[in-house]
VMD Tcl script that draws the C-alpha trace (Angstrom):
set ca {
  {6.04 25.82 -1.09}
  {2.75 24.90 0.56}
  {2.21 21.30 1.60}
  {0.62 19.76 -1.50}
  {0.49 16.27 -2.88}
  {3.22 17.32 -5.33}
  {5.63 18.34 -2.57}
  {5.07 14.96 -0.87}
  {5.52 12.71 -3.90}
  {8.98 11.16 -4.41}
  {8.63 11.21 -8.22}
  {8.37 15.02 -8.08}
  {10.96 15.50 -5.34}
  {13.84 16.66 -7.54}
  {11.87 19.31 -9.38}
  {12.55 22.93 -8.55}
  {9.96 24.69 -6.35}
  {8.81 26.60 -9.43}
  {8.30 23.39 -11.43}
  {6.56 21.75 -8.48}
  {4.19 24.70 -8.40}
  {3.44 24.25 -12.11}
  {2.79 20.55 -11.58}
  {0.50 21.32 -8.66}
  {-1.46 23.62 -10.95}
  {-2.28 20.64 -13.19}
  {-3.59 18.50 -10.35}
  {-7.32 18.17 -9.74}
  {-7.98 18.01 -5.96}
  {-10.37 15.19 -5.01}
  {-11.85 14.35 -1.62}
  {-13.13 10.91 -0.62}
  {-14.92 9.87 2.54}
  {-14.08 6.60 4.29}
  {-15.33 3.69 2.19}
  {-15.87 5.79 -0.92}
  {-14.70 4.28 -4.22}
  {-12.02 6.20 -6.15}
  {-12.39 3.99 -9.20}
  {-13.71 0.54 -10.09}
  {-12.61 -2.19 -12.47}
  {-13.49 -1.42 -16.10}
  {-14.05 2.29 -15.44}
  {-13.36 4.29 -18.58}
  {-10.62 6.52 -17.24}
  {-6.94 7.24 -17.68}
  {-5.64 9.26 -14.78}
  {-2.96 9.14 -12.13}
  {-4.18 9.42 -8.54}
  {-1.70 10.64 -5.93}
  {-2.57 10.28 -2.23}
  {-2.16 13.56 -0.37}
  {-3.65 12.56 2.99}
  {-5.33 9.39 4.24}
  {-5.02 5.87 2.84}
  {-6.29 4.21 -0.33}
  {-6.94 0.47 -0.49}
  {-6.24 -1.23 -3.83}
  {-8.12 -4.51 -4.20}
  {-9.43 -7.09 -6.61}
  {-12.60 -9.16 -6.40}
  {-12.44 -12.92 -6.63}
  {-14.98 -15.03 -8.50}
  {-17.06 -15.44 -5.34}
  {-17.09 -11.67 -4.74}
  {-14.64 -11.64 -1.83}
  {-12.02 -8.91 -1.57}
  {-8.32 -9.54 -2.10}
  {-6.26 -6.53 -1.01}
  {-3.32 -5.89 -3.30}
  {-1.74 -2.99 -1.45}
  {-2.51 0.01 0.74}
  {-1.28 3.43 -0.40}
  {-0.37 6.26 1.95}
  {0.58 9.92 1.42}
  {2.90 10.42 -1.54}
  {2.04 7.10 -3.21}
  {0.07 6.78 -6.42}
  {-2.12 4.49 -8.49}
  {-3.59 4.49 -11.99}
  {-0.29 4.49 -13.85}
  {-1.17 1.34 -15.79}
  {-4.27 2.90 -17.31}
  {-2.40 6.13 -18.04}
  {0.47 4.45 -19.87}
  {-1.34 1.57 -21.60}
  {-4.81 3.00 -22.20}
  {-6.35 -0.15 -20.69}
  {-9.20 0.09 -18.26}
  {-8.31 -0.75 -14.66}
  {-8.77 -4.32 -13.46}
  {-8.77 -3.42 -9.78}
  {-10.66 -1.18 -7.38}
  {-9.47 1.72 -5.22}
  {-11.38 2.53 -2.03}
  {-10.62 5.07 0.70}
  {-9.82 3.39 4.00}
  {-10.42 6.66 5.81}
  {-11.00 10.28 4.83}
  {-8.70 10.78 1.90}
  {-7.48 13.68 -0.23}
  {-6.12 12.95 -3.69}
  {-4.47 14.92 -6.45}
  {-5.57 13.57 -9.82}
  {-3.68 14.08 -13.08}
  {-5.32 13.52 -16.45}
  {-3.56 11.42 -19.09}
  {-2.73 14.34 -21.39}
  {-1.33 16.48 -18.56}
  {0.83 13.66 -17.24}
  {2.13 12.84 -20.71}
  {3.15 16.47 -21.21}
  {4.86 16.51 -17.80}
  {6.96 13.46 -18.63}
  {7.99 14.97 -21.97}
  {9.15 18.10 -20.16}
  {10.66 16.26 -17.18}
  {11.78 12.74 -18.25}
  {13.08 12.08 -14.74}
  {9.46 11.90 -13.55}
  {8.83 8.96 -15.87}
  {12.05 7.25 -14.71}
  {11.10 7.66 -11.07}
  {7.62 6.29 -11.76}
  {9.21 3.31 -13.51}
  {11.43 2.75 -10.47}
  {8.41 2.80 -8.15}
  {6.46 0.39 -10.35}
  {9.52 -1.92 -10.46}
  {9.65 -1.93 -6.66}
  {5.96 -2.85 -6.58}
  {6.61 -5.72 -8.97}
  {9.43 -6.97 -6.76}
  {7.18 -6.75 -3.71}
  {4.40 -8.60 -5.55}
  {6.82 -11.38 -6.52}
  {7.95 -11.64 -2.88}
  {4.35 -11.89 -1.71}
  {3.50 -14.47 -4.38}
  {6.44 -16.59 -3.31}
  {5.34 -16.30 0.31}
  {1.77 -17.31 -0.56}
  {2.87 -20.41 -2.45}
  {5.69 -21.57 -0.17}
  {4.75 -20.49 3.37}
  {1.96 -21.28 5.77}
  {-0.19 -18.56 7.31}
  {1.87 -18.42 10.51}
  {5.14 -17.69 8.73}
  {3.44 -15.18 6.39}
  {2.07 -13.40 9.43}
  {5.51 -13.42 11.07}
  {7.05 -11.87 7.95}
  {4.31 -9.22 7.86}
  {4.77 -8.29 11.53}
  {8.53 -7.99 11.13}
  {8.04 -5.63 8.19}
  {5.86 -3.14 10.10}
  {7.27 0.07 11.61}
  {8.18 -0.66 15.22}
  {8.96 1.09 18.49}
  {11.67 -0.59 20.52}
  {11.90 -0.79 24.31}
  {14.88 -2.93 25.15}
  {14.58 -6.22 23.22}
  {10.83 -5.79 22.63}
  {9.51 -4.24 19.41}
  {5.93 -3.00 19.44}
  {4.03 -2.67 16.19}
  {0.52 -1.53 15.36}
  {-1.52 -3.31 12.73}
  {-2.28 -0.56 10.18}
  {-5.48 -2.28 9.04}
  {-8.42 -4.06 10.58}
  {-7.70 -7.76 11.09}
  {-10.06 -8.74 8.29}
  {-8.04 -6.54 5.92}
  {-4.72 -7.93 7.17}
  {-6.16 -11.40 6.54}
  {-7.09 -10.39 2.98}
  {-3.61 -8.97 2.40}
  {-2.08 -12.27 3.55}
  {-4.58 -14.27 1.47}
  {-6.19 -16.02 4.39}
  {-9.38 -15.88 6.44}
  {-9.87 -13.72 9.56}
  {-10.34 -16.93 11.57}
  {-7.04 -18.36 10.34}
  {-5.29 -15.07 11.09}
  {-6.64 -15.07 14.64}
  {-5.48 -18.66 15.15}
  {-2.00 -17.79 13.88}
  {-1.77 -14.76 16.16}
  {-2.80 -16.92 19.11}
  {-0.25 -19.59 18.13}
  {2.61 -17.08 17.98}
  {1.52 -15.74 21.37}
  {1.48 -19.26 22.90}
  {5.02 -19.80 21.61}
  {6.14 -16.66 23.42}
  {7.10 -14.87 20.21}
  {4.56 -12.05 20.54}
  {2.23 -10.49 23.05}
  {-1.13 -9.32 21.74}
  {-1.95 -5.92 23.23}
  {-5.00 -3.70 23.27}
  {-6.57 -2.68 20.01}
  {-4.19 -3.41 17.13}
  {-1.00 -3.39 19.19}
  {1.36 -6.39 19.00}
  {4.65 -6.67 20.88}
  {7.35 -8.82 19.31}
  {9.20 -10.34 22.25}
  {11.40 -12.80 20.34}
  {12.30 -11.13 17.05}
  {15.18 -13.54 16.30}
  {12.93 -16.58 16.70}
  {10.20 -14.90 14.67}
  {12.72 -14.27 11.89}
  {13.84 -17.91 12.00}
  {10.22 -18.94 11.54}
  {10.18 -16.89 8.33}
  {13.57 -18.13 7.11}
  {12.78 -21.79 7.70}
  {9.38 -21.72 5.96}
}
mol new
graphics top color blue
foreach p $ca { graphics top sphere $p radius 0.5 }
foreach p [lrange $ca 0 end-1] q [lrange $ca 1 end] { graphics top cylinder $p $q radius 0.2 }
display resetview
C-alpha cells in the first residue's frame, strides 16, 4: 500500500493491507509548519495524533514559563492517547520541531477501531508502558545523577556510526532543547560537554556532531553516578 502514517505505525503493523487501508481512510491528514502548535494544555480535544513525517516536541511549561521537553516523537510515533482514553484535557503541549505531517484520529473512530481490532489497543498499551519505563529511568537519572553523567547516558543512547573504536553521534535537537530534555540549562550543558572533551571521552565536532572516543569510560561515568 502507499506510504501512509498507518503503514508506518507499529500499532497498525499486523493489520492486513485491506484493514490498514480502512484505518487510513479514518485518518484526518494535518500539516504543521516548524514551530506550529499541534495542541496546547487544556485544549478541549480527544484525538490521537500519529506522526507521518517530521518531528513533534512534547513539552510542559514550568511555573516560570520555561519549557521542559518530555519527549520528541518521530515518524510512526503518536501522542494524545491519554485524552482519548480518559476524556481529560491534555496537560502538555505539542509543537512541530520542523515541517510535520500528522494523521489524526478522532475519539469515536479510534474507539471503534479498537473494538474491531483489540490488538491495536494492546499494542498502544505496550507503547505507553515503554514510555512510562523510560520516564521512570529519566526521573531516576534526574534525582541521582549530575548533569555530566546524564549527558553521558544521553550520548550513549543516540544512534551512532562507528569507525574503529570511535562512535560518532549527532545531537537530534538544538543544544537548548537537549538541555531542557536533561533538565538543565544550556550553559550547564555546554560546560559538561567541554568537561567530557577535556577528559578525552568525546570530541566535539562541527555543528551537532560529537565523537565518543572512550565509550567504556563514558559508560563507567554513567554506572558510577
